C-alpha positions as CSV (number, residue, x, y, z in Angstrom):
1,M,-22.1,12.8,17.5
2,L,-23.0,9.9,15.6
3,V,-26.3,9.1,16.4
4,E,-27.3,12.8,16.5
5,G,-25.5,14.2,13.9
6,E,-26.6,14.0,9.9
7,L,-23.5,14.1,8.6
8,P,-22.2,10.3,7.5
9,P,-19.2,9.1,9.7
10,S,-16.9,8.8,7.2
11,T,-17.4,12.4,7.1
12,Q,-17.2,13.1,10.7
13,R,-13.8,10.9,10.7
14,E,-12.7,13.2,7.8
15,R,-13.3,16.0,10.2
16,V,-11.1,15.4,12.9
17,T,-8.6,13.5,10.9
18,S,-5.4,15.8,10.3
19,P,-3.3,15.2,7.5
20,G,-0.1,13.3,8.8
21,G,-1.7,13.3,12.8
22,T,-1.8,10.6,15.2
23,T,-5.1,9.5,14.3
24,Q,-3.9,9.1,10.1
25,A,-0.9,7.1,11.5
26,A,-3.3,4.8,13.1
27,L,-5.9,4.8,10.4
28,D,-2.7,3.7,7.7
29,A,-1.2,1.2,10.4
30,F,-5.2,-0.5,10.2
31,A,-5.0,-0.2,6.5
32,A,-1.9,-1.8,5.6
33,G,-2.3,-4.6,8.2
34,G,-5.5,-5.3,6.5
35,F,-7.5,-4.7,9.3
36,R,-11.2,-4.0,6.9
37,D,-10.8,-7.7,5.8
38,L,-10.1,-9.3,9.3
39,V,-13.3,-7.4,10.5
40,A,-15.4,-8.7,7.4
41,A,-14.2,-12.0,8.2
42,A,-14.9,-11.6,11.6
43,V,-18.8,-10.7,10.9
44,D,-19.2,-13.2,8.2
45,A,-17.8,-15.9,10.5
46,A,-20.5,-14.6,13.2
47,V,-23.4,-14.5,10.7
48,R,-22.2,-18.1,10.0
49,R,-22.3,-19.3,13.2
50,G,-25.8,-17.8,14.1
51,R,-27.3,-19.1,11.5
52,E,-25.9,-22.6,12.3
53,L,-26.9,-22.1,16.0
54,S,-30.6,-21.2,14.6
55,S,-30.9,-24.4,12.8
56,T,-30.1,-26.4,15.1
57,S,-32.4,-24.7,17.9
58,P,-35.3,-26.9,18.7
């Protein structure tokens, strides 16, 4: 759906998330636990390490 659809991922997610439903409960738990910040930190760490590895390769 994401690849073939014309709508952005956030809009597609909104269309399948019922207020007060199970998906919304999971999203709320992710937000409360700082999931977005955790993912951003993980991506930053991977990028930094990738740069370190590419700068030391012959």
